[in-house]
N, C-alpha and C positions, 0 to 999 in steps of 0.2 A: 272746271278742273276737277279731276277725280282724285280723291284721297286714297292712299294706300292702306289696306286693312292690315293690322298687326294681329297675328294669331299667337295664342299660347302654344307651347310644345305639345300639350295633351290634345288640343283641338286639331293641330296639324297631324299628329300621329293617328288620331281616330279617322281623319279624312283619308289618309293614305292607306290605312288598314281596311276600312270599310266605309266607302262613301255613303252607302244607304244609312248606316248607323249615324254618321255625321249629320246627314240631312234630317233624320228623325229627331236628333237632339238639338241641333243648332239652326237648321234651315227651315224648320216648319213651325213657326210660332203660332200659338192659338190666339185669335183676336180676343180682346177683353170682353167684347159684347157677344161673342159666340157666333157672329155672322161671318160667313166666308164670302167676301166679295172678290171681284176679279183681281184687284190689286194685291190682296193677301195671298191669292193663289199664285200669282206671278212672281212675287218677291222671293220665295225660297228657291225657285228655279233659277232666277237671276243670280242669287247668292252662290249657288252651286257652280254655275257657269263661270262666274267671276273668280271663284276659288280655284277651279280647275285651270283657268287661264293663267293665274298667278303662279301656280305650281309648275305648269308647263314652261313658262318663261324662266322661272328660277332654275329648273333643271337644264334647260338649254344653255343658259348663261354659265352654269357650272360645268357643263360638258365642254363648252368653248374654252373655259379656263382650266380644263383637265382636272377638275375636282371630282373626287369619288364620293358617292352617297352610300351610306351603309344600307344593308337590306332592311 
């Protein structure tokens, strides 16, 4: 069972304004030992894809319910 991520307003705003900046700030953790293994390289990409999927689903649901998003 997958748990739903809860984001702060600032984290979501940054993702919507600039996904690259979001990735550099939240999606690209530096490993404590400084070693970049395959898992640490894959994790940020997976986080970004999961976030994009959640935003897309949220927008589609709001569109279906005729909710308007502010620019």
